[in-house]
C-alpha positions in Angstrom: -151.7 21.9 -83.3 -150.5 18.3 -83.1 -147.8 17.6 -80.8 -148.2 20.7 -79.1 -149.7 20.9 -75.4 -150.4 24.3 -73.7 -150.7 23.1 -69.9 -153.1 25.9 -69.6 -155.4 23.6 -72.0 -155.2 21.0 -69.2 -156.5 23.0 -66.3 -152.9 24.6 -65.1 -154.2 28.4 -63.9 -150.6 30.1 -63.2 -151.6 32.1 -60.4 -148.3 31.3 -58.2 -150.1 29.5 -55.4 -152.4 26.4 -56.6 -150.6 23.3 -57.2 -150.5 22.9 -61.0 -148.3 19.9 -61.1 -151.5 17.3 -61.7 -152.4 19.4 -64.7 -149.1 20.0 -66.0 -148.4 16.2 -65.8 -151.9 15.5 -67.8 -150.4 17.8 -70.5 -147.0 15.7 -70.4 -149.1 12.7 -70.8 -150.9 13.8 -73.8 -147.6 14.5 -75.5 -146.8 10.5 -74.7 -149.8 9.3 -76.3 -148.7 11.6 -79.6 -145.0 10.0 -79.5 -143.7 13.2 -78.4 -143.9 17.2 -78.8 -143.6 20.4 -77.4 -144.7 20.9 -73.6 -145.8 25.0 -73.8 -145.5 27.0 -70.6 -147.3 30.5 -70.6 -145.4 33.8 -69.0 -147.0 33.2 -65.6 -145.8 31.5 -62.5 -147.0 27.7 -62.1 -146.7 26.5 -58.4 -146.2 22.9 -58.1 -146.4 20.9 -55.1 -145.1 17.6 -56.7 -142.4 16.6 -59.5 -143.3 17.1 -63.2 -142.1 13.8 -64.6 -140.9 13.5 -68.7 -140.2 9.9 -69.2 -140.8 9.7 -72.9 -138.4 10.3 -75.7 -139.0 13.6 -77.9 -140.6 16.0 -75.4 -139.1 19.5 -75.1 -140.6 22.2 -72.8 -141.0 25.8 -74.7 -141.8 28.7 -72.7 -143.6 31.9 -73.9 -140.7 33.9 -72.3 -137.2 33.1 -70.6 -138.1 35.5 -68.0 -141.7 35.1 -67.2 -142.5 31.5 -67.7 -141.8 30.5 -64.3 -142.2 26.8 -62.2 -142.2 27.3 -58.7 -142.0 24.7 -55.7 -144.8 25.2 -53.2 -143.7 25.2 -49.8 -145.3 22.1 -49.4 -143.3 20.5 -52.0 -142.8 16.8 -51.9 -139.8 15.2 -54.2 -136.6 15.3 -55.4 -136.9 17.4 -58.2 -139.0 20.1 -59.7 -138.8 18.5 -63.2 -137.3 15.0 -63.9 -136.4 13.8 -67.1 -136.0 9.8 -67.0 -136.4 6.7 -68.9 -139.9 5.1 -69.2 -140.7 2.3 -67.1 -143.5 1.5 -69.1 -144.3 -2.0 -70.5 -143.1 -2.6 -73.9 -142.9 -1.3 -76.7 -142.5 2.0 -74.3 -140.0 0.6 -72.0 -137.0 3.2 -73.1 -134.2 2.7 -71.3 -132.8 6.2 -72.1 -134.1 9.7 -71.9 -133.8 10.9 -75.5 -134.4 13.9 -77.5 -135.6 16.1 -74.2 -134.9 19.2 -72.9 -135.6 23.0 -72.4 -135.9 25.5 -75.0 -136.3 29.5 -75.2 -135.8 29.5 -71.6 -137.5 28.9 -68.1 -137.3 30.1 -64.7 -137.3 27.5 -61.9 -137.7 28.8 -58.5 -136.9 26.0 -55.9 -138.2 28.4 -53.2 -135.4 27.0 -50.8 -137.3 23.5 -51.0 -135.7 20.4 -50.1 -135.2 19.2 -53.9 -133.1 19.7 -57.1 -134.3 21.9 -59.9 -133.6 20.0 -62.7 -132.9 16.0 -62.6 -131.7 13.9 -65.6 -131.3 10.2 -65.4 -129.7 8.8 -68.0 -130.2 11.5 -70.4 -128.9 10.5 -74.0 -128.3 12.2 -77.2 -130.3 15.4 -78.7 -130.6 16.8 -75.5 -130.7 20.7 -74.6 -131.1 23.1 -72.2 -131.1 26.7 -72.9 -131.6 29.9 -71.0 -132.9 27.8 -68.1 -132.6 30.5 -64.9 -132.9 28.6 -61.6 -133.0 30.2 -58.1 -133.3 29.7 -54.5 -131.5 26.1 -54.9 -131.7 24.4 -51.1 -128.1 24.1 -49.6 -128.3 20.5 -49.8 -129.4 20.3 -53.6 -128.3 21.0 -57.0 -129.7 23.3 -59.7 -128.6 20.6 -62.4 -128.3 17.0 -61.4 -127.4 14.5 -64.2 -126.7 11.0 -62.7 -127.6 7.3 -63.3 -130.5 4.9 -61.7 -128.8 2.6 -59.4 -129.8 -0.2 -61.3 -128.3 1.3 -64.6 -125.3 2.7 -63.1 -123.0 0.6 -65.8 -124.7 2.9 -68.1 -123.9 6.4 -69.1 -125.3 9.7 -70.4 -124.2 11.2 -73.4 -124.3 14.3 -75.8 -125.8 17.1 -73.8 -125.7 20.9 -74.6 -126.4 23.4 -71.5 -126.4 26.9 -73.0 -126.9 30.3 -71.3 -127.7 28.7 -67.9 -127.9 30.2 -64.4 -128.2 28.6 -61.2 -127.9 30.4 -57.7 -128.3 29.4 -54.1 -131.0 30.4 -51.7 -129.0 30.7 -48.6 -127.1 28.4 -46.0 -123.6 26.6 -46.1 -124.3 24.8 -49.1 -122.9 20.8 -49.1 -124.0 20.2 -52.7 -122.6 21.5 -56.2 -124.6 23.8 -58.3 -124.0 21.7 -61.2 -123.5 18.0 -60.9 -122.8 15.1 -63.4 -122.1 11.9 -62.6 -121.2 9.1 -65.7 -122.0 11.4 -68.3 -119.7 12.1 -71.5 -119.9 14.4 -74.6 -121.3 17.4 -72.6 -120.9 21.1 -73.7 -121.8 23.9 -71.3 -121.4 27.3 -72.8 -122.1 30.4 -71.2 -123.3 28.8 -67.9 -123.1 30.6 -64.6 -123.1 29.0 -61.2 -123.5 30.5 -57.7 -123.1 27.7 -55.3 -123.3 30.0 -52.3 -126.2 32.5 -52.1 -124.8 35.7 -54.1 -122.8 38.6 -52.5 -122.0 37.3 -49.2 -120.1 39.4 -46.4 -117.8 37.2 -45.4 -115.5 34.2 -46.6 -117.0 31.7 -44.2 -120.1 31.8 -46.4 -118.3 30.6 -49.4 -119.6 27.0 -49.4 -120.2 24.4 -52.2 -119.0 23.4 -55.3 -119.9 25.2 -58.7 -119.3 22.5 -60.8 -118.8 18.8 -60.0 -118.1 15.7 -62.5 -117.6 12.2 -61.3 -116.7 9.6 -63.6 -117.2 11.8 -66.7 -115.3 12.1 -70.0 -115.5 14.6 -72.6 -116.7 17.6 -71.1 -116.1 21.2 -72.8 -116.6 24.2 -70.8 -116.7 27.3 -72.9 -117.0 31.1 -71.5 -118.8 29.8 -68.3 -118.2 31.1 -64.9 -118.3 30.5 -61.2 -118.9 32.8 -58.1 -119.4 32.5 -54.7 -118.2 29.2 -54.1 -115.9 26.7 -52.1 -114.4 25.5 -55.3 -115.0 26.1 -58.8 -114.3 22.9 -60.4 -114.3 19.3 -58.8 -113.4 16.5 -60.9 -113.5 13.0 -59.7 -112.3 9.7 -61.1 -114.3 7.1 -59.0 -114.8 4.0 -60.7 -113.3 4.9 -63.9 -110.9 6.8 -65.8 -111.6 10.4 -66.5 -110.5 12.1 -69.3 -111.0 14.9 -72.2 -112.3 17.8 -70.1 -111.5 21.2 -71.5 -112.0 24.6 -69.5 -111.5 27.7 -71.7 -112.8 31.5 -71.3 -113.7 30.7 -67.7 -114.1 33.5 -65.2 -113.8 32.9 -61.3 -115.3 35.3 -58.9 -114.8 35.1 -54.8 -113.7 31.4 -54.9 -112.8 30.4 -51.3 -110.2 27.6 -51.8 -109.9 25.8 -55.5 -110.3 26.8 -58.8 -110.0 23.2 -59.8 -109.4 20.3 -57.9 -108.8 16.7 -59.4 -108.7 13.5 -57.5 -108.5 9.7 -58.0 -108.7 6.5 -56.2 -106.2 3.9 -55.2 -107.8 1.6 -57.4 -105.9 3.4 -60.1 -108.5 5.2 -61.7 -107.1 8.6 -62.8 -107.8 12.1 -64.4 -106.3 12.4 -67.5 -105.9 14.6 -70.4 -107.6 17.6 -69.4 -107.0 21.4 -70.4 -107.6 24.4 -68.5 -106.7 27.6 -70.4 -106.1 31.1 -68.5 -108.8 31.7 -66.1 -110.0 35.5 -65.7 -110.5 36.0 -62.0 -112.4 38.6 -60.4 -111.3 40.2 -57.1 -113.7 40.9 -54.3 -113.1 42.4 -50.9 -114.6 40.1 -48.2 -114.4 39.6 -44.1 -112.6 36.8 -42.7 -113.2 35.8 -39.5 -109.9 35.1 -37.4 -109.3 32.2 -35.1 -109.4 34.8 -32.3 -112.8 35.9 -33.4 -111.6 39.3 -34.7 -112.9 40.2 -38.2 -110.2 41.0 -41.0 -110.4 42.3 -44.7 -109.3 40.2 -47.3 -109.1 39.9 -51.0 -110.8 36.6 -52.4 -109.8 35.9 -56.2 -110.3 32.8 -58.6 -108.7 30.0 -56.5 -105.8 27.8 -56.5 -105.3 24.7 -58.1 -105.0 21.1 -56.4 -104.2 18.4 -59.3 -103.8 14.7 -57.7 -103.9 11.4 -59.3 -103.8 13.2 -62.7 -101.7 12.7 -65.9 -101.5 14.5 -69.3 -102.9 17.7 -68.2 -102.2 21.0 -69.6 -102.8 23.9 -67.1 -102.4 27.4 -67.1 -102.6 28.6 -63.5 -100.8 31.6 -64.2 -100.0 33.7 -61.0 -102.1 31.1 -58.7 -100.6 28.3 -56.8 -100.8 24.8 -57.8 -100.0 21.7 -56.0 -99.1 18.8 -58.1 -99.5 15.6 -55.8 -96.7 12.9 -56.1 -99.2 10.6 -58.0 -99.4 13.2 -60.8 -97.2 13.1 -63.9 -96.5 14.0 -67.3 -98.6 17.0 -66.8 -97.5 20.4 -68.4 -98.0 23.6 -66.3 -97.5 27.2 -67.6 -96.8 29.5 -64.6 -95.8 33.4 -64.2 -94.9 32.7 -60.6 -93.2 29.2 -60.9 -92.3 29.5 -57.1 -96.0 28.8 -56.5 -95.7 25.4 -58.2 -95.6 22.6 -55.6 -94.0 19.2 -56.3 -93.1 20.6 -59.8 -89.9 18.2 -60.7 -91.7 15.0 -60.1 -92.2 13.8 -63.4 -94.1 17.0 -65.0 -92.9 19.9 -67.1 -93.1 23.4 -65.7 -92.9 26.4 -67.9 -92.3 29.8 -65.8 -93.4 32.3 -68.0 -92.1 35.8 -68.2 -93.4 38.4 -65.6 -92.2 41.8 -63.9 -89.4 39.9 -62.2 -88.2 37.3 -64.5 -88.1 38.0 -67.9 -88.3 35.0 -70.6 -89.3 31.6 -69.8 -88.0 28.9 -67.5 -88.4 25.0 -67.5 -88.8 23.4 -63.9 -86.4 26.4 -62.7 -83.5 24.4 -64.0 -83.3 26.1 -67.3 -84.5 29.5 -67.8 -83.8 31.7 -71.2 -83.8 35.5 -70.8 -84.7 36.9 -74.3 -85.4 40.2 -75.8 -82.6 41.6 -73.8 -79.4 43.2 -74.4 -77.6 40.4 -73.2 -79.8 37.4 -73.8 -78.9 34.8 -71.0 -79.5 31.0 -70.4 -79.1 29.9 -66.8 -78.9 26.3 -65.4 -79.7 25.6 -61.9 -79.8 22.3 -59.7 -83.1 21.6 -58.1 -82.5 23.5 -54.7 -80.8 26.4 -56.7 -77.5 25.8 -54.8 -75.4 25.5 -57.7 -75.9 27.6 -60.9 -74.4 28.6 -63.9 -75.0 30.8 -67.0 -74.4 31.3 -70.6 -74.6 34.9 -71.8 -74.2 36.7 -75.0 -72.6 40.2 -74.8 -72.1 42.0 -78.4 -70.0 39.3 -80.3 -69.0 37.5 -77.2 -70.3 34.2 -75.6 -69.7 34.0 -71.8 -69.7 30.8 -69.5 -70.2 31.9 -66.0 -70.6 30.1 -62.3 -72.3 31.8 -59.5 -70.2 32.3 -56.2 -71.2 33.6 -53.0 -69.4 36.5 -51.6 -68.2 37.0 -48.3 -71.1 39.6 -48.0 -73.6 37.0 -48.5 -74.3 38.4 -52.0 -74.4 36.1 -55.1 -72.4 36.7 -58.1 -71.4 35.3 -61.3 -67.9 35.0 -62.7 -67.1 34.1 -66.1 -64.7 31.1 -66.6 -64.8 30.8 -70.2 -65.6 33.3 -73.1 -65.5 32.9 -76.7 -64.7 36.1 -78.7 -65.0 37.3 -81.9 -61.6 36.3 -83.5 -60.3 39.5 -85.0 -56.7 39.5 -83.5 -53.7 38.1 -85.2 -52.0 35.1 -83.3 -55.1 34.7 -80.9 -57.6 32.2 -80.5 -61.1 33.3 -79.9 -61.3 31.5 -76.3 -60.5 33.5 -73.3 -60.1 31.9 -69.7 -59.8 33.2 -66.2 -57.4 31.9 -63.6 -56.7 33.0 -60.0 -53.5 34.7 -59.3 -53.4 35.3 -55.3 -56.6 37.1 -54.2 -57.1 38.3 -58.0 -58.7 36.6 -61.0 -56.9 36.9 -64.3 -58.6 37.0 -67.3 -56.3 36.5 -70.8 -57.1 35.6 -74.3 -55.6 32.2 -75.6 -53.0 33.2 -77.9 -51.9 30.8 -81.0 -48.0 29.8 -80.9 -45.8 29.5 -83.8 -45.9 26.6 -86.2 -44.5 23.5 -84.5 -44.1 25.4 -81.3 -45.4 22.6 -79.6 -43.6 19.5 -81.5 -43.7 18.8 -85.3 -47.0 19.5 -86.6 -48.6 21.1 -83.3 -48.9 24.8 -82.3 -48.6 25.8 -78.8 -51.4 27.6 -76.7 -50.1 30.2 -74.6 -51.4 33.3 -72.4 -49.6 36.3 -71.3 -48.4 36.7 -67.7 
C-alpha cells in the first residue's frame, strides 16, 4: 500500500528490549519520500533509545491497538522527547516552517520509563493536527507528557489548530516541577476528555501533590471540555508573559485532590493581561489524605478541587461556587458567581460578584451590597455598605411594602425597625403610608390620615396622625 509504512517492514522487532528507534525513523523517512502518509505501529512494545522525529507535513501515526501498541523509552534513552513533531530543516523545496497535518490516531501508549525526556513534543504544530486516545505514563518529574512550544528562532510565530481527544498522562514519581500538559504561544486548541495526573497516582499525603496539570503561556482560544485534573499542585495555570492571553473556556471539568489552585492566572508589569476567560462550575472529587504539620505530626485532611487566584485578569466569567477566590487589585471587570460570597477576596474592586443561593442565604446578592430574597413568604431586598455597618431592607408582607433600618440592641443583637410602610389603601380618610416615630422609650406606629378639604389652606389638605 502506498503512503503506508509498517515499522516492522523496516526492521523494528518490538520485543520491548532492543532499540527499534533507527528502524522506526527509517520508516518515517520512507513516508517523507512519498510526501506523507501513515506510520503504522503493530500491537507490540517497541523500545527506543533515541527520539522519533517527524519533521515533514502530512504524517500521522496509526496504531493497531490503543492499549497494546507501545513506544517505551529505554533506560539509556538519549534525547529530549520520545516523539517530536517539528518543522523541516531540509533544503528547499522541503524547508517547511510549520509542522502541519500531523498527529496520532487510533491511540498509542508511550511509556516514558521515568526517563529525562518529554513524551510528545510539538514545535510550531499548525493546522490539521490531532492526537486521539494517547496514553502517556511514567513521566519524569521534570518533564511533560505533552509539550507544545516554539523554537527559539521562531518564537514570534504561533502554533495553531490542535485537537487533543481522550488523552491521558500521568507521572511516575517524585516532586514534579513540570506541568503535565504545557502549551506556549499556541491558539485555537481544543482538549476534549483529557486527563492529567501531574503527580504520581494516589499519593498518600499532601506533600506529594506537586506539578501543574495544564499550563498555558501566551496562549489564546483554548477550550477544555470534559477534562480532568488529579493529584496536582494546580489544575490550571494561565500566564500572560509576552502577549495578552484571551479566549480560554473550561467546561465540564473534574478536579480531584488539587493541593492549591483550581485556576491561577497571572500577567506581568509590561501590561499583558489575561482576559475573556470562562470557567463553568467544576465537579470536585474530595479525597482523604495525610498532611504533615510543622511539628512533624500527621493530620488527616480532606483535599478537594482547589481554590482560585485571579491576578492581572479582566472580563472573566468564573463560577467558583463554594471555593475561595482571590481577585487581585489589578483584576477588574470580572463576573463571579459564588455560593459563599464571604470567600471572595477583593470583591468590590471593579468586579461584579453574584452571591448565589445556598442553605444559609436564599436568593441572590450583588457584592453583598444588594441582596434579593425571593420565593419566600416575605420577599426582601437588603442594602448594605461595604463593611456591613449600615444596612437597610425593603420587604413585602401581604399587601404591604415596608422600609426598615437595622439597629444594634443593647444585648448586641441586630434587629430591623420599619420606618416607612406603604399599605393597601382600603380605609376612609387614610393614606396608604404608615410611619414610625419615637415617644420616649417607645416607638409609635401610625397611619397617616387625610384631612378635610382645604384643611391646610385653600387648595390643600392636611396630613395628620393620631396621638
